[in-house]
Every structure is written in structure tokens, then in C-alpha cells.
N, C-alpha and C positions, 0 to 999 in steps of 0.2 A: 576760555578762561585764562589760559597761559598767556595768550596774546594781550588781552586787556590788562592782566597783572603786570606784564613787562612794560606796557605803555604807561601804566600808573607809576611804576617805579622810576621810569625814565623822566616822567613829568616832575615827580617829587625831587629827584636828583637835580634836574635842571633848575627848578625853582630855588632849591637850597643853595646851589652854586651861585645863582644870581644874587641872592641875599648876601652870601658870604663875600662875593666880589665887591658888592656895594659897601658892606661894613668894613672890609679891609682897606678899600680905597679911601673911605672917609677917615679911617684911623691913620692911614699913611699920610694923608694930606695934613691932618692935625699935627703929626709929629715931624712933618717936613722932610721925611727921609725917602719918600717916593717908592714906587714899585710894588707890584703884587706878586707873590710867590705862586707860580703856576703849579708847581709840584704839590703845594699845600692844598690847592683846590682839587687836584686829582685824587689826593689821599682822602680828602673829605668825601668825594663822590664814592670812593670805595667803601668808606666807613658807613655811609648812608645805606648803600646796597646791602652790605653785610648785616647792618642792624635790622633792616626789613626782613631779610631772609631768616636771620636767627630768631626774630620775633615770631614769624610764621611757623618756623620749625618748633619753637618752644611751645606755642599754643597747640599745635597738632600733637606734640608729645604729651601734653597734659590731658588730651582727649584719647590717649592710647588705650584707656580702659574700655573703650567702645561706647555703645549707646547708653548704657546705664550711667556712665560718667557724665554725659551731657545732661541727662534727666536730673541727676542729683545736683549738678551745679545750678540748675534752675529751681532747686528746692522741691523736686519731685518726691512724693511719698510712695514707697514700694507697696504694691498691692499684694498683701500676704493672703494666707488662707485661714479659714476658721475664724474670721473676725465677726461674722454675722452681719456684715455690712451688705445690704442688698445691692446697692449701686456697684460696689466692688465686684460682687459675685456675677452680676449681669455683664459687666465689662470683661471679666475673665472668661466667662462662657463664650462671648462673641469672639474674643481674640483667639481662644483655643480652636474654635470651629474654623475660623479663617486660616489659621496656621496649618491645621490638619488638612484642610481642603487644598491648600497651596503646596503642601509637601515640604514646608520649611520648618525649622525648629520653632517651638513656641517662644516668642520673645519675652523679655522682662517687661513688666507692666508698671507704669507709674501714674500718679495723679498729682496735678498742681492744685492743692487744696485751697490756696488763697486767690485763685483766679476765677472770677465770675463770668468772664467771657466764654464763648463757645469756641474751642480751638483744640488742636492736637498736633503731634508731630512724631515722625519715626526717626530714630538716630542709630548710628552704628556704622561699622565698616563692611560687615557681611551679615547675612541672615543669622549666622551662628552667634553674633553678639548684639543683635538688634534689640532695641527697646521701643515700646509704644507708650507715649505719654499723652494723656488727655487732661483737660481742665475740669475742675469741679463744675463749672458752668455747663460743660458738655454732658456730664453725668446727670445733672439735675434737670436739664431742659430738653434733652433729646429723647425721643421714643427709641425703642429697641431697633426698629427699622432704620431710623435716622442715625443712631450711633453705629449700627452695622455698616451703613454707607460711608461714614467717616473712617471707620477702621479699614474698610475695603480700599478706600483712597490711600490711606497710609501704607497698607501692604503693597500697593502698587509701587511706592517708593522703595520698599524693601526688595521687591522682585526685580525692579528695573535698574537697581544699582545706584539710585539717586543718593542714598545715604552717604556713601563714601565721598562723593563729590561735594555734598553739603558740608561735611566735616572739614574738607580742604578749603572750602569757601570761608569757614569760620577762621581758619588759620590765615588766609589772605587778609581778612578784615583786621585781625589782631596785628599782623605784621605792619600794616600801614599806620595803625593807631600808635604803634611804638614810637614813631617819629614825633607825634604830638606829645606823648609822655616824656620823651627825652627833652623836647623843647621846653616843657613846663618846668622840669627839674633844673635845666640850665638857667632859666630865667630866675627861678627861686634862689638858687645858690649864689648866682652872680649878684642878685639884688641885695644879699646880705654882706657882700664884700665892699670894702672901702677903697679898692684899687681905682686908680685913675682910668684904667682901661675897662672897668666893669660896665660902663654905660653901653659900649658897643656889643659886649657879650650879652647883656640883658636884651638888647634890641634883637640880636641874633636868636636868642632863645624864644622870644615872643613870636618872631617870624617863623621859627621852626614849628612852634605850637600851631600857628595858623595854617602853615603848609600841610602839617599832618592831618588836620581836619579837612583840608581840601582833598587829601588823598582818600578820605572816607567817601567822598563823592564818587571817586572811581570804583571803590569797593562796592558801593550800592548799585552802580551801573552794572558791574560784573554779576552781582546777584540777580538783578532784574532781568538781565539778558538771558540768563540760564533758567530761571525759575518759572517764568510765566507759562511757556509751552509745556513744561513738565506737569504743571497743575492741570491743564486741560487733559493731558494724557492720563493722569491719575483719576480725574473725574470719570473719564470714559472707562477706565479699568474697573472702577467701583460699580458702574452700571452693568458692565459685562459680567462681573462676578455675581451681583445680586439679581440680575435679570429684571430690574425695575429701577425707575428713576425717583420713586417717591421718597426713599430714604435720604439719599444725598441731597436731592433738591430741597427736601423739607429742612434739612440742617442748614443749608445756605440761606433759605428764606428766613429762618429764625435768626440767623446772624444779622440779616438786613433789617428785620423787624423789631428786634429787642434792643433795649437801650445799651446794654453792655457790648453787643455785637461780638466781635472776635478779638477785641483789644486785650493785651496783657499789661499788667502793671509791674512786672518784674524788671529790675534794672538791667538784666542781661538779655532782654528781648531783642535788642539790636543784633546780637550775634546770631540768633536762631531765627530771625524774621523770615529768611528764605526757606526755612524748613516747615513752616506752620501750615495747617489746613486753611486758615483764613488769615487775612491781613492783621497782624498783631501790633503794628506800629502806626498805621495811618499815613503811609508815605504818599507823596504827590504822584501824579500819573507817570512822571519821568522815571522815578525810582521805585515804582511799585513792583514788589516781588510776586504779586498775584494779578491775574486778569481782573477786570472790573467785575464786581459781584453779580450785577444784573446780567452781564454777558454770560457768566458761568451758569446762572439759573436758566436763562433762555435756551442755552444749548441742551439743557436737561429737560426743560419743560417749555416748549414753544408757546403754550397758551398762557404763560405767566404774564400777569399784569402788575405794575408797580403798586397798585392800590392794595394788593394782598399783604404787603409788608405792614401797612397801617392797620389792617384787620388783625394781623397776628399780634401786634402791640396791644390792641384794644382787648383781644381775647385772653391775653396772658394775665389772668386775675385770680382764678381759683386754684388752690393747690389740689393735687390728686395723689392719694395714698396708693402705693403699690406694694404688694406683698408676695406676688408670684411672678416668676420670670415669664412663663408662657402667657398668663393672663395680662402681663404688663407689656406685651409687644406693641400695643397701640397707645400707651400712655407714657408720660415722662415721670420722673420722680417728684418734681416740685411744681409742676404747672400744667397749663393747657397742652394737650398732647400733639396731634398731628398739626403740622403747619397748615394754616387755612388754605383751602384750595387743593389740599392733598387728599388722597383716598388711601385707605389702609392697604398696604401690600399684602398679597396672599401669604398665608403661613407656609413656611418651608415644608415640603413633603419630606418624608424619610424613605430611604430605599433599603431593600433587603440585601444583606451581605451574601455573597455567594457561599455555597457550602465549603467546608474546609478542604474537601477533596475535589472541588470543582475545577474544571479546565475552561479557559476562555480563549477567544481569538483576538488578536491585536492587529491594528493597522499602523504601519510605520508613520504615514502622513498624519494620522489622527493623534498618535502619541506625541509627535513633534509639536503639534499645535497645543498640546496640553502643558508643555514646559513653561513654567512661570505664568500660566494663563488660565487660572481656574474659572469655572463658571458656576451657575446655580446648581447644576447636577452634582458638581463636586462638593458644594456647600451642603447639599442634602445628604450626601454620603458621609460627610464629616460629622453632621449632627447625629446621624445614626451611630457612627463609630463612637463618638463621645458619650452618647446615651447608653451604649452597650457595655462600655467599660465599667466594671463594678466600682461603686463609690469608694469602697475601702482602698482599692488600688489607686484611684485618682488622688485621694488624700495623701497616700504614701508618696506618690510622685511629686506632690507639691512641697512636702516637708524636707527641709534641708538635711535633717539627720536620717531620713529614711529613703531618699531618692536613690542613693547608691545601692542600698540593700535591695530595693525593688529590681534593679538591673541584675543583681546576683540571683534573685529568685527566678527571674525569667530564664536564667542560664542553667539552673539545676536540672539534672538529667533524671528521667524516670527509672532508669536501670539502677538496681540497688548497688552493684559493685562500683559503677562510675560515681553514683551519688556519694558513696562513702569516701572516695578520693577527693571529691569536691568539698565535702564537709571538713576533711582534714586540712585542705588548702585554706579554707576560710578560718578555721581554728588557729592556724599558724599566724594569722594576721589580725584577727579580731577577737574580742572577748566572747564568753559563753552567751551572754544576753543578746549580743548582736547576731550570733549564729542562730539562736532560737527565733529571733524576729524574721530572719531570712526564710527559715522553714515555714513560719506562719504565713508570710507573704506568698511563698511558693504554693502552699495549699490553696490560697485564695485565687491564684492564677492558673491552677491546674487545668481548668476547663476553658481557658481563654481561647477565643477564635484566633487562628494564625494571623488574620489580617489586623488584629488589635495589638499585636506585640510591638511593632515599630511605632504606631501612634502613641501607645502608652509610654514607650521609652522616650518619645519626643516631649512628653509632658514633664519629664524629669530634668530636661536641660536647664531651665532657669535655676533650679535648686542646685544642680551640680556645678554650675558656673560660679556659684557663691562660695564654694568650698576652697580652703587654702590649698596652695600648690602641693605641699607635702601630702595632704590627704588625697588629692586627686592622683598623685603618683602611686600611692598605696592602692587606691581604687582600681586604677588601670592594671596594676600588677596582679591584683586579685582576680580581676575579670579575665585576664589572659590565662591565669592558672586554672580557672574553672573550665575554660574552653579546651585547654590542653589535657584535661584529666583523663580522657579516653584515648589520647594519642592521635586524634584526628579532628578535623574542623568540619562541622556540619554547615550546610548552606545557611540555615536560620541563624546559627551562632555567628558566622562570618558577617552577615548583614547587620546584626545587632551591634557587634563589636566595632565594625567599621563606622557606622553612624555615630556611635558614642565617641569613638576616637577622633573623628573629624570635628565634632562639636567641641570637645574638650580642648583639642589642640588650637583651634581657631580662637576660642574664647580666652585662652591664656595670653595670646598676643594678637589681638584683632587687627591692629594697625599694620602688621606685617603680612597679613593675608593678601594674596595676589588679586589684582583687579583683572582686566582683560588680558588674555594671553596673546602671544605672537608666534607660537610654534605652528609650523605648516604640517599638513597631513603626511606628505611623503617623508618628512623627517622623523615621524613617529610610527613608521611602518612596522617595525618589530613589535612595539608595544600594542599596536592595533591587532596584529596577528595573534598575539597571546591572549588579549582580552576577548576577541571574537571567537577564538578557539575554545576558551573556557565556557563562554555563554552558549555556544552551539552544542557543546558536549552535554551540558546540564539541561539544555532545552529539548533534547531528543533522546530516544530510547536506543538507537543503534548508530553505528559509525557511518553507515551509508546516508542516513537522514541528516546526521550532524555535518557530514562533509558537504552535502548539498546546501545546507543552511549557511555554513561558513563561506562557501564560494559566493552565494547570493549576497551575503552581507558585505564581503570584500568588494563585490561589484557595485554596491551602493556607495561605499566610501572611497575606494581607490580603483575606479574602473580601469581596466587594462593592465593591472598589476597581477602577475602570476604568483600567487602565494599558495603554499600547501597547507592542508589541514593537519596541524600537529599540536594538539592541546598539551600544555605543560603538565608534567606529573604533579608537581606541587602547585596546584591551581591558586591557592590562597596567597602564596608568596608571589606568584606571577602577577596577580591582580594588584598586590601592594606595590610592586615595582612599576607597573604600567600606569596606574591611575594618576599619580602625581604629574607624570609627563603629559598625559592626555588632558589634564586639567589646565595645562598651559596653552592649549589650542585656541585659535581665534574663535569667536562666536559662530562664524559660518562653518568652521571645521567641526565644532561640537554638534551642530545641527545634523550634519551628515553622520557623525558617530552615533547619535541617538537613533537615527533611522536604521543604521546598520545593526545596532544592538537589538532593536525590535524585530528586525528581519531574522537575525540569528537565533533568537529565542522562540520565534513563533512560526517558522517556516512550515512546520507540520500542522499548523492550525490549532494547536492545543497548548496552552500555557497554564501551568498550575499556580496556585497561590504563592508557593515558595519561589517559583521562577519569576513571578511578577515582582516579588519583594526584592529579588536579586537585581532585577532591572532598575527598580526604584533606587536601590542602594548605590548602584554604579552611577546613575544619573545624579544622585545627590553628591557623590564624590567629585563629579564634574561640574558641580554648581549649576545643574540643570534640574531644578526640583519638579517632581511629578506628583499629582494627587493620588490618593489611595486606590481609586478604581481607574484602570486604564482603558483607553478607547476600544469600543466594541466588545465589552464584557458581558457577563451574565446580567439578566434583568435590565438590559438596555443601558448599562453603565459599565463599559469595559475599562 
């Protein structure tokens, strides 16, 4: 992208300089004073480059609010709760299941109500500020399986880091368009002037306008060169996740068979064309941001025949009323349900959660494979988790005024003396009614399975992100006060607070979140030793076992390095110091760290639910998301 952007800028500068030389030469000949000022041309080149870069930087800055900012700029409607809208509720259910199964925060959800075409996109800088946007056409025309395939496709972009690249592509496009905008303004202003030199300036402005739109060609080439293969990858990821091709293939067939297809009518579609599930613009083959539709379908369904698209168009006649989410898995909201030629995908099974005091065994290689790579078993466990969370707590997680209070409720201690201190800490920051609501939510969460705590907290993230900064600061202060009430940090408290802190911090300034790191493993030796020491200690009952686990983990990540087992006394502070550094490791380094962490916590063959949550929390801090059930666990889903 950077190479093509540099080439585009060079081409624009060269073209503008050529036009300027021609205009100045013509003007000099008319005045008979001869000569062309070379320093002026050099200055013009600098001005053009600066204008493009500033234009790109400005556009990226306007998108600094993250994925929700992109969705709102296209007119997206926030999918709230309690609206009674069946289509919205079905969409929210699917997105939440996919997010829980992927181990990433639940994204903000938007709908483009004025778009009849079938389309969707994911936007944001990181999973913490991601937003999933779908069109009304996708809600109305797709079955649950098909919509799930589309959402799985978009989550691939979230997990593979495509969103950050896509936002930068939007900046590139805008930077080049700035030249056209400047040219139009120059021509308009000069056209109103009666100066004898205004003719040449008008000509220069028109040329600048034309050259700016020639630059758009380069921008489209950049988008096309990057987007096509990413779409194939996202299709494959959706199949892997759902373990069936019926859903996503059916969605693509409906795009090909129905009149509206995937086209968008929004005037800003050009900017987000490379982010969409389907072609929203109708580009020619040279500039297409997506592979040919029939090629995508054939990769998913080799038996596909083009005649199926005509059959879908003919069959799309009778509306189907839907009133139940489970019963509606095979029907759409507004029309004929499965794409012709499809067969209904099997209903997702549900899995039993391990007992609260159960121990599981983990495989380092299998856990590494799960990072950002959920499959159907993970989706089944996610459905179980979501269905097991009480409705009262789910609704509290969705509500902006209750999300923070639910986190407080999860942190309240069962011991009377500690609970009293926590109550006093809340009373010092909130009113009596708020404290009473926290107690009410705590009573509802008293019997919550330990594995449900972090997924329930994840449901609060969209609501927490919408809170003003001062309120978030008060929330974080109160949360830390609740944890510190007994003078120590419990493992479950640390995991919950760390995840909340990560998501709040990244959502406050998503554009500044780091992308791929460059730190090498040997440079992070001290932090690795501290991290693995803590994990080995909490994963084993005695020092001898913990020492063996620590040495085995070091051998995984830094073979040949002689490090001693010396877990820090203040383990929470040690993790807080180590994790930011380790988050800057290269992807290959992070893979080795995840293997070492799994080895350190499971060397004795027994991992408790709390220990597994610690592993998931650490991996989340390293931006290596893991699903709720880790490999080789109880009931065949570890």
C-alpha cells in the first residue's frame, strides 16, 4: 500500500508540475519576459505532497473515534436493546455469539436502514473499538444461517487486523481527492476574478481538478490490490467458523439473484467500498475490490450452477413472517428463505460447561491454533454461555446506565467485612439509589458460573464505550477501590479488571492503539521471566512443580537461556509491567509466548477454571484472543 501510495503521489506531483510549467511558459510568452522559475516549481511540488499528506492525516483523524465513527458517517442506526425489533434482536444474538466464541469484545452494532442491498462491513482500529454494520436488506432477506455466515466473514476482518488497514485506505483515498477539491476551488475563485492573469490560473485549477481524479484511479488500484485476497480469506474463515458453507454461500447467491444485489446508494460508498461484504459500487474488473461473485460462490459450493440465481429471483415472491429466533433459523424476515439449491444447516448443538471446580488439561499446540481462529465447537459453547447468562444480567449489560454497575456487582465480596468496605467505597462516589441497584445485581449474579463472568463483562463493553470520559474515570477509580477493599488482589478480580481496563483504554483512543510489534523475545527476557513465573506459581500447588513448569515454559520460548524460577511477590504489579512490553512482540514471538504460557499453567495436567481465565486474560492483553473453552478440556471442548 505504501509503495502504491508513493507512486500515486509521485505521478500526481509530476502531472501538476507539467501543467504548471506549461501554464507558466504560456504566460511568460504572452508577457514577453521569458523564463520559468525552477524554485517555484519545486515549491509547488512540496505544497502538493504536503496537501496530500495533510488530507490523508485529516481524514484518518476524523475517523479516530473508531469503528462507530465510520458507521455513523454512513448513516448507521445503533442497534439498541429493548426495542422489540425482531430483526435487531436476531442480529444482536448472532454478533454476541460470534464475539464470545472468538474471545473478543462485543462490537458496536449498526444497521443502514435505507439500504435495500445485501451488504455488511466491519470497521475500527482494534477489536476493542470494532463496529459491525449491516444493511436493512441483509436483515430482511437473509436467513439466520446466512446472516451468521456474513457476520463470521466480518469477524474474520476483525481478527485478522484488516480493519486498521481499511481505515488507512480511506485516508489514502481522501488525501488524493484533496487535490481535486483544491483544483475546483482554484478554478471557481479565479473564474470570478477579472485579472488579466486569471485565465491561466483557471486553466491550472481545471487541470488540478482533473489530475486529482486521475489520482482516484491509483487509490482504487491500491484498494483492489489489497482487498480481493482478503475477501477469499474472510470467506474461508466464515466456513471454518460455522463448519458449513450453506450460510455464506446462500448469502452470496441471494446477492447474485436479487435485483438489489449488494449495491449501496449512500454517497460515501466510494470510501468504504473496500470494506464491504459484497461489491457496493459496481467497479469494473480492473478496479474491483472483491473477487467475481460467481468465483466466490464456486469456491464455497463447487456444484453451483448460474441458473440457480434465476431460480432465486423467481422464488422471491411470498413474504414469510418470523416471530421466534430458533424457529426462524431457516427463514428470512421478508421473503423466501434458503437460497435455492441450499439445504438447511444443522442446528448448532450446545455443550455442557465444566463444573465450577473442574480441572482440565491443555495442549500448547492446540491452544495456539485457537488464537483468533474459532470453529463450530467454540460457537456451540458460546451459544451455551449466552443462553446460561440470566436475562436480567444480560439486559443490565446492554444498558448504558447499568453496565458499569454490573461490573461493580461482579466484584462485590461474599465476606461481610470486605463487603462493608466496598459498600462504603461506592457510597463515596455514587448516590444511594445506584448503590442499591448494585446490590440488586449482585444478588442476581450470586450463583453465576465462574466461566460466565468474563463473557458477561464482555457484553458491557459497547455500553461502557459510550460513557463520557469523566464518568469512565470515576468508574475505573471505583472498580479499583472495590478490588483493593480487602488489601489483596484475587485472581478473578485481576482478570476482570484487566479486561475492563484494556477495553476502556483502547476505546478512548483507538487510533493510537499499536498495530504489529517489533520487539524481539531476547529483549523482553526479564518481562517473560516475571510473567511465566507468576503463571507457573498459580498453576501449581508446590514450588517443585512450579519450578518444573517454569523451566519447561522457558525452554518453549527462549531455549538455551538459563533463567531461575523467582516469581515476583507483587504478582499483579509485575503482570501490569510485563504485559505492555510483551504486547509489542512480533506475531511470531507472541505465538511462542502463548505456547509457553499454556505449558507453564498446565504442566501438571490440571488447569482450573480460574487458571484458564487467567490464561485467556493474559492472551487478551497480548491481543491474542482465545475462545471460552480451551483445547483438550472437559466434555471434549477444552
